[in-house]
N, C-alpha and C positions, 0 to 999 in steps of 0.2 A: 423557475423551472417547471414545467408543463408537457401536458401530452400533444401527442398530435392529434389532428381529428378526426373520427372514425373511419374516415376516407382512406386513411392513411395506416396509422399506429395508434397504440393506444399501449403505456409504457407504467413497468412496475419496477421502482426505483429500490434497491435493495439495498440495508442496510448492513446487512450480514454479508457472508462468502456469495457472491456475485454466481449466480448458473439462470438465465431467464430465457426464455421461448417463445418467442412471437410467432402466430398462425399469420400468415402472410397471405396464401393462394386466395383469388375472386371464386375459383373452384374449387370448392374442396374436394381431394382424392378419396376415391372407397377405402383406399390401403396405403398408407405412409409406406415409399420407400427410400434409401438411403441419401437418394440423387437428388430428393426435394428438401433435405433439409444443406442449410449452410451454415456452418461452424465459424464461431466467431473469436479467437480465442483474447483474451484481453493483455497482450502481451507487454514488454516494454525493450526499449534499446537496447539498455545495461546487457553487455554477452554474457553475462551470467543468467539474466530472466529471459534473453533472446533465445538460448540454447535450450532452456526449460521448455519455451514455448514450440520449439520447434520439435522435440522429439516428442511431444504430446503430439502436434501433428505427424509427424512418421506412425507413431500408434494408432491413430484414429484411421488413416492412410492401409496400415497394416492388417488392421482388421477387417476393414471392409474388401481389400485385396482376397482377405482368404474365405471370407462368403460368397466369392466371385461377383459381387457387385460392383455397379460403376461407383465410379468413386468420385463422394460428393467433395464440395468445395470446401478447403479449409482458410479462413483468412486472418493474418497474423495483425491485429491492429497497429505495431508500431510501423509496420512495414506500408499502410496507407498515405499516402498525399492529404495534405489539406485538411488534416483530422487532428489538431494540437489538443483537444478538450475532447478525445473519441471516448476517452478512459471514463466518462460519465454517460455516456451510451448516446445521448439526447441528439448531438451532431453529426450521427451516423444517419439517424433515422430517414432525412428523406433521401439522401444516394440510395440506401439502400430500398427503397420502394422503390425507387426508380428500375436501379437492376435487377432487384431479385422479385419484385412483386408479383410477375406474372407466370415464372417457372418456378418458385419454390412456395413449398407450404410451411416451410418453418426455419426461423432463425434463432441458432442456438449462440448464446453467449456464454462462455465459462472463462474461469480462471487457467491460467499455464498451471496450477499443481491441482486440477480438477483431474479425475481420473474416470475414464467413459468405459460403459460397456456396450457396445453398439447393439449386439442383438437383444440385451435386454432395454436400451432405449427405446429401438424398434416397434418391440411386444407392448409397452408403455403407450406410445404415440397412438400408436392405433387405435388404443380404447377409446380415441378423442375423433378417430376420424368421421362419426357419423352425425356425431350428436354436440360437436365442440360449435359453441357459436360464434361466427365469422370475428375476425380480430383479436380473440379474448388470447390471453396469458397463461400459461402456466409455470406456476412459482414453485420452486420446489418446499417452500418454507411460507407455511401461512402466519406466523408469528414477526417476520419481520420484512416488514414493506411496506412502501407508502406510494399511492400514484395519485396522479394529479390531473386535473382535466383541463384544453384548454376552455371547455362553456364550462361558467362555472353553474348550471345548472346540472349538469353531469355529475354524475356521482363515480366514471369511469369504470371500468370491466369487473365483472368477477373473476375473483382469482385462482386459482384451483392448485389448491396441496394436491401432491404428490407422494406417495411414500418412496416411491421407486428413486425420486430424488433426493439422497442420502445426503448428509452433512457427516457421518461417520468416517472413521479413521480407516486407512485401507484393510486395517488387521481386524476390523469388528466381525463380529457373529452375523451382523447383518448384511455384510457386504453380497453375500448369495443372489441378497432378494434386492441388490438398489443397479439401477443405471447409471448413477455416479454416484462419485466416493470424494473424499477432498482430503489431502495432505493437509495437517493441522499439526505437524509439528516444525520446531526450529530448524531453517536449514543449517546444514553443517557439511562441509565440503574439503575438510583435512584438518589437518590440526589449528587449532585459535590463533589466531593471531595474537601476535605476544605481547605483553602488558605495556612493554616500553616503546612499542610501535602508534601507539594513542596516545595520542596529549589532549586533555579533557580542557575544557576554559570556561569558568564559570561566571557568567554574568552577575552583578549585586550591587548595592550600592551602600553608601553608610546606613542609612533606617535600617535594613534588614541585616546589617552584621550581627546583632546579638539572638534574631529569631531565627531566620532561617538558615545561616551558615553553621549554628549546631546541629539542624539537623543533618546536613550533607555530609556531618562528619561523621554525625552515630549510624549512618546508612552505608552508604554506597562509595566514602572517598574510600575505603581499606581495600576496596577494589583494584583502583585505577593508581597507576607509579606517577605518571604524570600530569599532575593537575595542578591550576593556577587561577585564583580568583582575582577577579577585573572589578574593579568598583571607581569611584568619583574620591575615595579617603584612601589612602596607605593606611595601612593599620598593620603594624608587625605582630602582633599577638595571632593573627589569622594564619598566614600574612596574607594581605592586599595589598593588590599593584594599581596604582593612579596611571591610569592611562592617558590622563591630559583633556578627558574629553567630558564634561560636565553632564551631570544625571538629566534626564528627562522622562517625563511623566508616564513617556508612550512611545513605541517606537523600538528606539534604540539604534537606531540603523549605525551614528557615528560609532557608538561605542564597539559594533560587532564588525564594520570594517579594521578599525583601529585592531581589534583580535587578531585578522586575518594576516593583517600586514606585519603583524608582532610574532606569528606565527613561522610567516616564511621569512623573515630576516632575522630573527631570533633565535628559532629553536633548530633542532639538530633536522640536518638534511636528510638525516638516515631515518627521521620521524615520519610514516606516509602520510599518518590520521589525524586531523583534530575534528573533536567533537564541541561543540558549543553548548550548552545548556543553560538555563534559567537557574535561580538559586531557589526554586521552586518545585526543578524538576526532581524527579525520582528515578532510577535508571538501573540497569544492570549490566554492570558492564563487564562482569562473566559472560551475559549472553551473547552482549554487541563482540564480544572475540570471536565467538563462535560464528555468529552470522558475516560478519566483515572474514571469513574466511573464502567464501564462497564471492567476493570482489575484488577486482585487480586494482591497483590505487595508481597502476601505471595509466589507467584510465582517469579521464573527468569524471570522479563519481561524487554526485550531490544526494544524498541518501535522506530518509524520514518517511513524516505521513504526509501526503500529496493533499493540498487543497487545490480549487481554481479560482482566478479571478476573470470574468469576462470571457470564459469559455465558450467558443462559438460565434464571437463578434470582437476576434482580436483580440484576446486575452490572454493569458499563461497558468501557467503550473506554478507550485510553489512548493517550499517545504515549510509546513509550519514549526516554529520556534520554540512551543512549549514542551513540544515532545522531543526535542533535539534535534540538532543538524549536523550529520556527517559528513566530512569534503575530504576528498583525497588531497594530496599535496597538487596534483597535477591539476585538480581543478581550482586551488585557488590561483596556482601561476596562471594561469588562461583569465579567469576573471581580473587580478586584478591588472595584468598586461593590458586589458579590452581599454583599460580606463572609465569603466563604468561605476558609478558611485552615486550615494547618498544626494538627492537631492536637498536635504535638511538633516541635523543631527537626531531628530525626534521621528526622522519616516518611519515606517514599520518595517524592519531590517529583514524578515523573509519575506515579503513579498516584492522590495527593491531585489532581490537578491533573484528570487524567481524571474522579474524581469530581465536583470541582466544576463541570466545564463539563457533564457528563451533568446533572447539578442545574439548569444554567441550558437546558437543552433546543439546546445549542450541539454540533453533533455533532463529533468531531475526525474529520479529514482525513488517509485513509492514501496512503502513496509508498513504495512498494517499493523506491525508490532508494536512502535512507537505510537503516545496517545499524547494528544494534544490536553485531555484534560483526566479527569478524577475514574476511578472504576465504577466508582458508583452513579457516575454518566452515562455509562454503555449496557445495552443490555447484556442480559447474564449470557443468555445463550451465543452473543457475540463475542464474550471473552472465553466461554466454554471453550471453543477451537481453537484459541491461540497459547503461546508461551511467549507473555508480553516482555518488552526490552525496556519502556518507559510508561509513565505517567508522571501529569503534572497538575500543580496545585495543593497546596494547603490545605483550603478553606474548608472549615465544617468537618473536616477529617483528621484524624491522630497519622500524621504522613511516616512517624516510624511504624506504627503496624502496618500503613498499606506496604511499607517495605519489606518488611520483613514476612508477609502474607503472599505478596504478588511478586516480588523479584530477588528477594535475598537470595545467594545460591544456595541448592540443596543436595540431598542426597540421589535425588530421583535425577537431576538434572545430567548428572554422569551416564546413568541408568538409561536416558534417554537417548541421549548422542549414541551408545553403543547402538540400540535399540533404531534408531533412524538409520546409521550407517548398514544395519542388517537389509532394512528394508528397499535403501537408494541399490546394493548387489542386487536383491531381487527383480528390483526394477531394470 
């Protein structure tokens, strides 16, 4: 990953909530006007996410109309052609340079759940009209970015922390001073999905039956109604199911596809959701049930934490397996009907699945509440803006403590759900 040359753009890659502004104009105007800003919403194709992005687009345009301003451009990433890796921002830069470099001063990247106060945003940007160095980037949080330059002798642009770009909750006392805010609650769109509507498949092997499976049983297993453990050895005391696929040291593609086929052919057709986790995944089924209330299982949904391979050069996005992979039955039916399959039993299952769904034209759906790693592997500020659904790995941590600290159902979950519904009604 690298920045573009100074004649085009420099880029800050944000590890936290995405809110980035690029200075574009060759001749910076004396006063920033709304039509000089191109708003880019990092939207997704799934109906739940596209609707949220469209709601934000309407809100931006409504604020502009109420101000009597010329309407700005608002772009939704999922509607753009030829940009499979657009969520990484980098693949967009060359086209944006050609399309908007002469007529716009700023490109404003935001998430679908960013909330923007247009008047405050204009006031904030105007502070930089006269002295902002050409092509610099304004970033909302000085503690959570990385910049990479294509020229190893350059250190990249100076990034400017702007307190008006807030990551506070919408109800924060700071809101009146913010140009932007961020919704950091768990999405809830109705009654939680029923326990019996989620089938959980745990991938394991004989050597982990004694140390990892007991952790699952001490933590999240009780939250789920339908759970099966898939191994290379049938042990009735757990119990585990031998799928007839030899264990492999890595990849586990053969085992994962066997699980998908078993779910489709042997589970109740009334069960709309399958979750595949590792035996060292810690997950909150309680929160997952609330999250899935926002998704339509009649759509091909493949949900989790998004990674990318070869993006911008013909690659694809995929859901990383350690944090948990969520499939609608419809997605599995389309996948298996396509005959896309593992090239070996030890192929990386998550990457093969990403490649298969990409070939089918079915986009994966990213949710940052799933985590491939342990809590200690993430910046504290990043997790402070989340209600996490999963973590992964037992290495050098007490997994039971991690679960009860971060994931176990708590009284405040019910309170938070009621609070979210009130906020949603207000919006």
